[in-house]
DRENVEXKE-397295 format. One record per atom (N, C-alpha, C, O): x, z, y; atom name; residue number from 0. Coordinates in Angstrom, 3 decimals, padded with zeros to 6 digits. Layout:
! residues N
<X->X Z->Z Y->Y atome->CA num->NUM>
...
! end
This chain:
! residues 81
<X->-009.893 Z->052.462 Y->-038.927 atome->N num->0>
<X->-011.287 Z->052.491 Y->-038.547 atome->CA num->0>
<X->-011.454 Z->051.790 Y->-037.201 atome->C num->0>
<X->-010.516 Z->051.692 Y->-036.410 atome->O num->0>
<X->-012.654 Z->051.315 Y->-036.965 atome->N num->1>
<X->-012.933 Z->050.578 Y->-035.731 atome->CA num->1>
<X->-013.901 Z->051.344 Y->-034.839 atome->C num->1>
<X->-014.448 Z->052.376 Y->-035.229 atome->O num->1>
<X->-014.100 Z->050.822 Y->-033.641 atome->N num->2>
<X->-015.039 Z->051.429 Y->-032.702 atome->CA num->2>
<X->-016.432 Z->051.537 Y->-033.326 atome->C num->2>
<X->-017.140 Z->052.523 Y->-033.115 atome->O num->2>
<X->-016.816 Z->050.527 Y->-034.089 atome->N num->3>
<X->-018.126 Z->050.538 Y->-034.739 atome->CA num->3>
<X->-018.257 Z->051.744 Y->-035.675 atome->C num->3>
<X->-019.317 Z->052.366 Y->-035.745 atome->O num->3>
<X->-017.195 Z->052.068 Y->-036.383 atome->N num->4>
<X->-017.207 Z->053.233 Y->-037.273 atome->CA num->4>
<X->-017.316 Z->054.533 Y->-036.476 atome->C num->4>
<X->-018.070 Z->055.438 Y->-036.834 atome->O num->4>
<X->-016.543 Z->054.605 Y->-035.384 atome->N num->5>
<X->-016.581 Z->055.810 Y->-034.550 atome->CA num->5>
<X->-017.975 Z->056.027 Y->-033.955 atome->C num->5>
<X->-018.457 Z->057.158 Y->-033.889 atome->O num->5>
<X->-018.610 Z->054.950 Y->-033.527 atome->N num->6>
<X->-019.958 Z->055.034 Y->-032.950 atome->CA num->6>
<X->-020.939 Z->055.546 Y->-034.003 atome->C num->6>
<X->-021.764 Z->056.412 Y->-033.714 atome->O num->6>
<X->-020.853 Z->055.020 Y->-035.205 atome->N num->7>
<X->-021.749 Z->055.442 Y->-036.284 atome->CA num->7>
<X->-021.582 Z->056.936 Y->-036.584 atome->C num->7>
<X->-022.570 Z->057.652 Y->-036.753 atome->O num->7>
<X->-020.355 Z->057.395 Y->-036.649 atome->N num->8>
<X->-020.091 Z->058.815 Y->-036.921 atome->CA num->8>
<X->-020.616 Z->059.679 Y->-035.777 atome->C num->8>
<X->-021.241 Z->060.710 Y->-036.024 atome->O num->8>
<X->-020.374 Z->059.276 Y->-034.536 atome->N num->9>
<X->-020.845 Z->060.042 Y->-033.373 atome->CA num->9>
<X->-022.371 Z->060.103 Y->-033.336 atome->C num->9>
<X->-022.943 Z->061.152 Y->-033.041 atome->O num->9>
<X->-023.027 Z->058.991 Y->-033.633 atome->N num->10>
<X->-024.491 Z->058.969 Y->-033.663 atome->CA num->10>
<X->-025.028 Z->059.917 Y->-034.717 atome->C num->10>
<X->-026.035 Z->060.591 Y->-034.501 atome->O num->10>
<X->-024.361 Z->059.969 Y->-035.849 atome->N num->11>
<X->-024.789 Z->060.855 Y->-036.935 atome->CA num->11>
<X->-024.661 Z->062.313 Y->-036.507 atome->C num->11>
<X->-025.568 Z->063.109 Y->-036.748 atome->O num->11>
<X->-023.543 Z->062.672 Y->-035.874 atome->N num->12>
<X->-023.385 Z->064.043 Y->-035.369 atome->CA num->12>
<X->-024.444 Z->064.351 Y->-034.314 atome->C num->12>
<X->-025.041 Z->065.427 Y->-034.332 atome->O num->12>
<X->-024.679 Z->063.420 Y->-033.400 atome->N num->13>
<X->-025.650 Z->063.642 Y->-032.323 atome->CA num->13>
<X->-027.058 Z->063.859 Y->-032.876 atome->C num->13>
<X->-027.809 Z->064.686 Y->-032.359 atome->O num->13>
<X->-027.412 Z->063.123 Y->-033.920 atome->N num->14>
<X->-028.738 Z->063.271 Y->-034.526 atome->CA num->14>
<X->-028.911 Z->064.631 Y->-035.184 atome->C num->14>
<X->-030.035 Z->065.112 Y->-035.329 atome->O num->14>
<X->-027.824 Z->065.246 Y->-035.576 atome->N num->15>
<X->-027.878 Z->066.518 Y->-036.295 atome->CA num->15>
<X->-027.467 Z->067.712 Y->-035.426 atome->C num->15>
<X->-027.164 Z->068.788 Y->-035.941 atome->O num->15>
<X->-027.460 Z->067.514 Y->-034.130 atome->N num->16>
<X->-027.086 Z->068.589 Y->-033.211 atome->CA num->16>
<X->-028.115 Z->069.711 Y->-033.290 atome->C num->16>
<X->-029.298 Z->069.480 Y->-033.041 atome->O num->16>
<X->-027.686 Z->070.911 Y->-033.630 atome->N num->17>
<X->-028.626 Z->072.035 Y->-033.770 atome->CA num->17>
<X->-029.103 Z->072.558 Y->-032.421 atome->C num->17>
<X->-028.475 Z->072.326 Y->-031.388 atome->O num->17>
<X->-030.213 Z->073.258 Y->-032.453 atome->N num->18>
<X->-030.784 Z->073.818 Y->-031.235 atome->CA num->18>
<X->-030.449 Z->075.293 Y->-031.050 atome->C num->18>
<X->-030.493 Z->075.802 Y->-029.929 atome->O num->18>
<X->-030.115 Z->075.986 Y->-032.140 atome->N num->19>
<X->-029.816 Z->077.418 Y->-031.974 atome->CA num->19>
<X->-028.316 Z->077.654 Y->-031.841 atome->C num->19>
<X->-027.507 Z->076.871 Y->-032.340 atome->O num->19>
<X->-027.965 Z->078.709 Y->-031.185 atome->N num->20>
<X->-026.583 Z->079.024 Y->-030.825 atome->CA num->20>
<X->-025.689 Z->079.251 Y->-032.044 atome->C num->20>
<X->-024.542 Z->078.804 Y->-032.056 atome->O num->20>
<X->-026.189 Z->079.929 Y->-033.052 atome->N num->21>
<X->-025.382 Z->080.234 Y->-034.235 atome->CA num->21>
<X->-024.950 Z->078.947 Y->-034.935 atome->C num->21>
<X->-023.774 Z->078.789 Y->-035.266 atome->O num->21>
<X->-025.872 Z->078.043 Y->-035.160 atome->N num->22>
<X->-025.533 Z->076.778 Y->-035.809 atome->CA num->22>
<X->-024.724 Z->075.876 Y->-034.888 atome->C num->22>
<X->-023.944 Z->075.052 Y->-035.367 atome->O num->22>
<X->-024.893 Z->076.015 Y->-033.583 atome->N num->23>
<X->-024.167 Z->075.188 Y->-032.627 atome->CA num->23>
<X->-022.662 Z->075.417 Y->-032.736 atome->C num->23>
<X->-021.883 Z->074.468 Y->-032.650 atome->O num->23>
<X->-022.254 Z->076.650 Y->-032.922 atome->N num->24>
<X->-020.834 Z->076.975 Y->-033.024 atome->CA num->24>
<X->-020.213 Z->076.239 Y->-034.204 atome->C num->24>
<X->-019.161 Z->075.614 Y->-034.064 atome->O num->24>
<X->-020.845 Z->076.309 Y->-035.339 atome->N num->25>
<X->-020.353 Z->075.632 Y->-036.536 atome->CA num->25>
<X->-020.348 Z->074.119 Y->-036.348 atome->C num->25>
<X->-019.412 Z->073.439 Y->-036.766 atome->O num->25>
<X->-021.389 Z->073.600 Y->-035.723 atome->N num->26>
<X->-021.506 Z->072.155 Y->-035.489 atome->CA num->26>
<X->-020.383 Z->071.662 Y->-034.573 atome->C num->26>
<X->-019.753 Z->070.644 Y->-034.857 atome->O num->26>
<X->-020.133 Z->072.377 Y->-033.479 atome->N num->27>
<X->-019.069 Z->071.984 Y->-032.550 atome->CA num->27>
<X->-017.716 Z->072.010 Y->-033.255 atome->C num->27>
<X->-016.903 Z->071.105 Y->-033.064 atome->O num->27>
<X->-017.467 Z->073.032 Y->-034.064 atome->N num->28>
<X->-016.209 Z->073.103 Y->-034.810 atome->CA num->28>
<X->-016.074 Z->071.901 Y->-035.738 atome->C num->28>
<X->-014.988 Z->071.337 Y->-035.869 atome->O num->28>
<X->-017.174 Z->071.505 Y->-036.385 atome->N num->29>
<X->-017.159 Z->070.342 Y->-037.268 atome->CA num->29>
<X->-016.863 Z->069.051 Y->-036.518 atome->C num->29>
<X->-016.090 Z->068.215 Y->-036.985 atome->O num->29>
<X->-017.479 Z->068.895 Y->-035.359 atome->N num->30>
<X->-017.243 Z->067.691 Y->-034.542 atome->CA num->30>
<X->-015.778 Z->067.645 Y->-034.099 atome->C num->30>
<X->-015.154 Z->066.585 Y->-034.143 atome->O num->30>
<X->-015.229 Z->068.776 Y->-033.676 atome->N num->31>
<X->-013.836 Z->068.807 Y->-033.236 atome->CA num->31>
<X->-012.879 Z->068.508 Y->-034.387 atome->C num->31>
<X->-011.884 Z->067.809 Y->-034.198 atome->O num->31>
<X->-013.171 Z->069.029 Y->-035.574 atome->N num->32>
<X->-012.330 Z->068.734 Y->-036.740 atome->CA num->32>
<X->-012.373 Z->067.248 Y->-037.066 atome->C num->32>
<X->-011.345 Z->066.649 Y->-037.382 atome->O num->32>
<X->-013.556 Z->066.654 Y->-036.991 atome->N num->33>
<X->-013.679 Z->065.219 Y->-037.255 atome->CA num->33>
<X->-012.896 Z->064.429 Y->-036.212 atome->C num->33>
<X->-012.204 Z->063.470 Y->-036.552 atome->O num->33>
<X->-013.000 Z->064.824 Y->-034.957 atome->N num->34>
<X->-012.258 Z->064.129 Y->-033.894 atome->CA num->34>
<X->-010.753 Z->064.208 Y->-034.145 atome->C num->34>
<X->-010.033 Z->063.235 Y->-033.920 atome->O num->34>
<X->-010.283 Z->065.353 Y->-034.606 atome->N num->35>
<X->-008.856 Z->065.496 Y->-034.922 atome->CA num->35>
<X->-008.435 Z->064.495 Y->-035.995 atome->C num->35>
<X->-007.378 Z->063.873 Y->-035.894 atome->O num->35>
<X->-009.267 Z->064.346 Y->-037.015 atome->N num->36>
<X->-008.950 Z->063.419 Y->-038.105 atome->CA num->36>
<X->-009.037 Z->061.968 Y->-037.646 atome->C num->36>
<X->-008.208 Z->061.144 Y->-038.031 atome->O num->36>
<X->-010.029 Z->061.655 Y->-036.834 atome->N num->37>
<X->-010.207 Z->060.273 Y->-036.378 atome->CA num->37>
<X->-009.077 Z->059.827 Y->-035.463 atome->C num->37>
<X->-008.734 Z->058.645 Y->-035.429 atome->O num->37>
<X->-008.503 Z->060.758 Y->-034.726 atome->N num->38>
<X->-007.376 Z->060.413 Y->-033.845 atome->CA num->38>
<X->-006.219 Z->059.802 Y->-034.628 atome->C num->38>
<X->-005.463 Z->058.987 Y->-034.099 atome->O num->38>
<X->-006.087 Z->060.200 Y->-035.889 atome->N num->39>
<X->-004.992 Z->059.697 Y->-036.717 atome->CA num->39>
<X->-005.294 Z->058.339 Y->-037.344 atome->C num->39>
<X->-004.405 Z->057.730 Y->-037.938 atome->O num->39>
<X->-006.515 Z->057.859 Y->-037.226 atome->N num->40>
<X->-006.884 Z->056.606 Y->-037.882 atome->CA num->40>
<X->-006.719 Z->055.381 Y->-036.987 atome->C num->40>
<X->-006.590 Z->054.262 Y->-037.484 atome->O num->40>
<X->-006.723 Z->055.589 Y->-035.664 atome->N num->41>
<X->-006.662 Z->054.454 Y->-034.751 atome->CA num->41>
<X->-006.051 Z->054.923 Y->-033.434 atome->C num->41>
<X->-006.569 Z->055.855 Y->-032.820 atome->O num->41>
<X->-004.968 Z->054.301 Y->-032.990 atome->N num->42>
<X->-004.322 Z->054.737 Y->-031.746 atome->CA num->42>
<X->-005.196 Z->054.544 Y->-030.507 atome->C num->42>
<X->-004.929 Z->055.135 Y->-029.461 atome->O num->42>
<X->-006.231 Z->053.726 Y->-030.621 atome->N num->43>
<X->-007.117 Z->053.490 Y->-029.469 atome->CA num->43>
<X->-008.325 Z->054.432 Y->-029.463 atome->C num->43>
<X->-009.187 Z->054.325 Y->-028.590 atome->O num->43>
<X->-008.391 Z->055.338 Y->-030.413 atome->N num->44>
<X->-009.495 Z->056.299 Y->-030.475 atome->CA num->44>
<X->-009.515 Z->057.119 Y->-029.192 atome->C num->44>
<X->-008.486 Z->057.644 Y->-028.767 atome->O num->44>
<X->-010.695 Z->057.227 Y->-028.575 atome->N num->45>
<X->-010.856 Z->057.987 Y->-027.335 atome->CA num->45>
<X->-011.624 Z->059.265 Y->-027.653 atome->C num->45>
<X->-012.844 Z->059.246 Y->-027.814 atome->O num->45>
<X->-010.903 Z->060.359 Y->-027.739 atome->N num->46>
<X->-011.491 Z->061.640 Y->-028.130 atome->CA num->46>
<X->-012.618 Z->062.059 Y->-027.171 atome->C num->46>
<X->-013.681 Z->062.495 Y->-027.615 atome->O num->46>
<X->-012.385 Z->061.929 Y->-025.873 atome->N num->47>
<X->-013.388 Z->062.347 Y->-024.895 atome->CA num->47>
<X->-014.686 Z->061.565 Y->-025.061 atome->C num->47>
<X->-015.768 Z->062.152 Y->-025.035 atome->O num->47>
<X->-014.593 Z->060.264 Y->-025.228 atome->N num->48>
<X->-015.791 Z->059.446 Y->-025.430 atome->CA num->48>
<X->-016.515 Z->059.841 Y->-026.703 atome->C num->48>
<X->-017.744 Z->059.897 Y->-026.736 atome->O num->48>
<X->-015.747 Z->060.116 Y->-027.757 atome->N num->49>
<X->-016.345 Z->060.507 Y->-029.030 atome->CA num->49>
<X->-017.112 Z->061.819 Y->-028.883 atome->C num->49>
<X->-018.257 Z->061.922 Y->-029.322 atome->O num->49>
<X->-016.487 Z->062.815 Y->-028.268 atome->N num->50>
<X->-017.151 Z->064.112 Y->-028.091 atome->CA num->50>
<X->-018.417 Z->063.967 Y->-027.247 atome->C num->50>
<X->-019.444 Z->064.573 Y->-027.555 atome->O num->50>
<X->-018.346 Z->063.171 Y->-026.193 atome->N num->51>
<X->-019.525 Z->062.944 Y->-025.362 atome->CA num->51>
<X->-020.624 Z->062.236 Y->-026.147 atome->C num->51>
<X->-021.800 Z->062.574 Y->-026.013 atome->O num->51>
<X->-020.246 Z->061.262 Y->-026.959 atome->N num->52>
<X->-021.237 Z->060.537 Y->-027.759 atome->CA num->52>
<X->-021.892 Z->061.453 Y->-028.788 atome->C num->52>
<X->-023.045 Z->061.244 Y->-029.167 atome->O num->52>
<X->-021.164 Z->062.457 Y->-029.234 atome->N num->53>
<X->-021.724 Z->063.431 Y->-030.176 atome->CA num->53>
<X->-022.653 Z->064.419 Y->-029.481 atome->C num->53>
<X->-023.489 Z->065.047 Y->-030.130 atome->O num->53>
<X->-022.513 Z->064.559 Y->-028.168 atome->N num->54>
<X->-023.358 Z->065.475 Y->-027.407 atome->CA num->54>
<X->-022.667 Z->066.746 Y->-026.977 atome->C num->54>
<X->-023.334 Z->067.738 Y->-026.686 atome->O num->54>
<X->-021.356 Z->066.745 Y->-026.929 atome->N num->55>
<X->-020.612 Z->067.950 Y->-026.566 atome->CA num->55>
<X->-020.288 Z->068.003 Y->-025.081 atome->C num->55>
<X->-019.901 Z->069.063 Y->-024.588 atome->O num->55>
<X->-020.426 Z->066.933 Y->-024.370 atome->N num->56>
<X->-020.065 Z->066.878 Y->-022.953 atome->CA num->56>
<X->-020.661 Z->068.034 Y->-022.149 atome->C num->56>
<X->-019.984 Z->068.625 Y->-021.307 atome->O num->56>
<X->-021.903 Z->068.346 Y->-022.408 atome->N num->57>
<X->-022.591 Z->069.413 Y->-021.674 atome->CA num->57>
<X->-021.819 Z->070.731 Y->-021.754 atome->C num->57>
<X->-021.684 Z->071.432 Y->-020.751 atome->O num->57>
<X->-021.318 Z->071.067 Y->-022.932 atome->N num->58>
<X->-020.628 Z->072.337 Y->-023.104 atome->CA num->58>
<X->-019.260 Z->072.326 Y->-022.452 atome->C num->58>
<X->-018.770 Z->073.361 Y->-022.001 atome->O num->58>
<X->-018.650 Z->071.164 Y->-022.403 atome->N num->59>
<X->-017.354 Z->071.069 Y->-021.773 atome->CA num->59>
<X->-017.488 Z->071.281 Y->-020.262 atome->C num->59>
<X->-016.637 Z->071.927 Y->-019.649 atome->O num->59>
<X->-018.524 Z->070.755 Y->-019.678 atome->N num->60>
<X->-018.739 Z->070.896 Y->-018.245 atome->CA num->60>
<X->-018.978 Z->072.355 Y->-017.882 atome->C num->60>
<X->-018.463 Z->072.836 Y->-016.872 atome->O num->60>
<X->-019.754 Z->073.061 Y->-018.698 atome->N num->61>
<X->-020.032 Z->074.470 Y->-018.420 atome->CA num->61>
<X->-018.780 Z->075.320 Y->-018.515 atome->C num->61>
<X->-018.655 Z->076.319 Y->-017.806 atome->O num->61>
<X->-017.850 Z->074.939 Y->-019.380 atome->N num->62>
<X->-016.609 Z->075.663 Y->-019.602 atome->CA num->62>
<X->-016.853 Z->077.136 Y->-019.895 atome->C num->62>
<X->-016.220 Z->078.018 Y->-019.313 atome->O num->62>
<X->-017.800 Z->077.386 Y->-020.825 atome->N num->63>
<X->-018.058 Z->078.737 Y->-021.298 atome->CA num->63>
<X->-017.946 Z->078.752 Y->-022.811 atome->C num->63>
<X->-018.315 Z->077.789 Y->-023.484 atome->O num->63>
<X->-017.437 Z->079.846 Y->-023.335 atome->N num->64>
<X->-017.307 Z->080.014 Y->-024.774 atome->CA num->64>
<X->-018.689 Z->079.982 Y->-025.422 atome->C num->64>
<X->-019.625 Z->080.606 Y->-024.922 atome->O num->64>
<X->-018.820 Z->079.260 Y->-026.529 atome->N num->65>
<X->-020.108 Z->079.182 Y->-027.218 atome->CA num->65>
<X->-020.475 Z->080.481 Y->-027.923 atome->C num->65>
<X->-021.644 Z->080.714 Y->-028.230 atome->O num->65>
<X->-019.476 Z->081.331 Y->-028.182 atome->N num->66>
<X->-019.766 Z->082.588 Y->-028.872 atome->CA num->66>
<X->-020.097 Z->083.720 Y->-027.905 atome->C num->66>
<X->-021.044 Z->084.475 Y->-028.128 atome->O num->66>
<X->-019.309 Z->083.840 Y->-026.821 atome->N num->67>
<X->-019.480 Z->085.000 Y->-025.940 atome->CA num->67>
<X->-019.881 Z->084.637 Y->-024.510 atome->C num->67>
<X->-020.138 Z->085.525 Y->-023.697 atome->O num->67>
<X->-019.936 Z->083.354 Y->-024.199 atome->N num->68>
<X->-020.330 Z->082.852 Y->-022.873 atome->CA num->68>
<X->-019.350 Z->083.209 Y->-021.751 atome->C num->68>
<X->-019.686 Z->083.068 Y->-020.575 atome->O num->68>
<X->-018.157 Z->083.664 Y->-022.097 atome->N num->69>
<X->-017.133 Z->083.927 Y->-021.090 atome->CA num->69>
<X->-016.481 Z->082.614 Y->-020.666 atome->C num->69>
<X->-016.451 Z->081.672 Y->-021.458 atome->O num->69>
<X->-015.963 Z->082.522 Y->-019.451 atome->N num->70>
<X->-015.273 Z->081.304 Y->-019.015 atome->CA num->70>
<X->-014.086 Z->080.984 Y->-019.916 atome->C num->70>
<X->-013.409 Z->081.888 Y->-020.406 atome->O num->70>
<X->-013.837 Z->079.699 Y->-020.129 atome->N num->71>
<X->-012.738 Z->079.275 Y->-020.991 atome->CA num->71>
<X->-011.950 Z->078.148 Y->-020.329 atome->C num->71>
<X->-012.397 Z->077.553 Y->-019.348 atome->O num->71>
<X->-010.793 Z->077.869 Y->-020.872 atome->N num->72>
<X->-009.953 Z->076.765 Y->-020.399 atome->CA num->72>
<X->-009.584 Z->075.882 Y->-021.581 atome->C num->72>
<X->-008.800 Z->076.289 Y->-022.438 atome->O num->72>
<X->-010.138 Z->074.685 Y->-021.634 atome->N num->73>
<X->-009.699 Z->073.695 Y->-022.597 atome->CA num->73>
<X->-010.341 Z->073.706 Y->-023.958 atome->C num->73>
<X->-010.355 Z->072.667 Y->-024.618 atome->O num->73>
<X->-010.877 Z->074.823 Y->-024.422 atome->N num->74>
<X->-011.480 Z->074.888 Y->-025.743 atome->CA num->74>
<X->-012.953 Z->075.252 Y->-025.615 atome->C num->74>
<X->-013.409 Z->075.661 Y->-024.548 atome->O num->74>
<X->-013.680 Z->075.103 Y->-026.693 atome->N num->75>
<X->-015.102 Z->075.414 Y->-026.671 atome->CA num->75>
<X->-015.387 Z->076.831 Y->-027.167 atome->C num->75>
<X->-016.466 Z->077.375 Y->-026.932 atome->O num->75>
<X->-014.406 Z->077.422 Y->-027.856 atome->N num->76>
<X->-014.582 Z->078.758 Y->-028.417 atome->CA num->76>
<X->-013.280 Z->079.518 Y->-028.239 atome->C num->76>
<X->-012.205 Z->078.965 Y->-028.468 atome->O num->76>
<X->-013.363 Z->080.782 Y->-027.832 atome->N num->77>
<X->-012.160 Z->081.615 Y->-027.773 atome->CA num->77>
<X->-011.634 Z->081.831 Y->-029.176 atome->C num->77>
<X->-012.411 Z->081.922 Y->-030.126 atome->O num->77>
<X->-010.354 Z->081.912 Y->-029.310 atome->N num->78>
<X->-009.792 Z->082.132 Y->-030.638 atome->CA num->78>
<X->-009.965 Z->083.582 Y->-031.083 atome->C num->78>
<X->-009.884 Z->083.868 Y->-032.277 atome->O num->78>
<X->-010.198 Z->084.490 Y->-030.160 atome->N num->79>
<X->-010.347 Z->085.905 Y->-030.524 atome->CA num->79>
<X->-011.800 Z->086.368 Y->-030.544 atome->C num->79>
<X->-012.051 Z->087.570 Y->-030.630 atome->O num->79>
<X->-012.751 Z->085.464 Y->-030.468 atome->N num->80>
<X->-014.187 Z->085.857 Y->-030.524 atome->CA num->80>
<X->-014.591 Z->086.227 Y->-031.933 atome->C num->80>
<X->-015.746 Z->086.579 Y->-032.171 atome->O num->80>
! end
């Protein structure tokens, strides 16, 4: 896959970004799963740029769990929430 493909996928995710918290959790998980798969398609894939293009940057900066709002390190959701 090429950068053009990654941009198209990120734009599609960004257009479908939900506004409510319940759907946001599922959406973020979907974006992260897609990023995991895309990393295997091209060694030049930039995960951080992709997540930001999808609209996840805001949540990463806050560094709070999307489910419980507790501080987190490295992930968007606690595994025990």
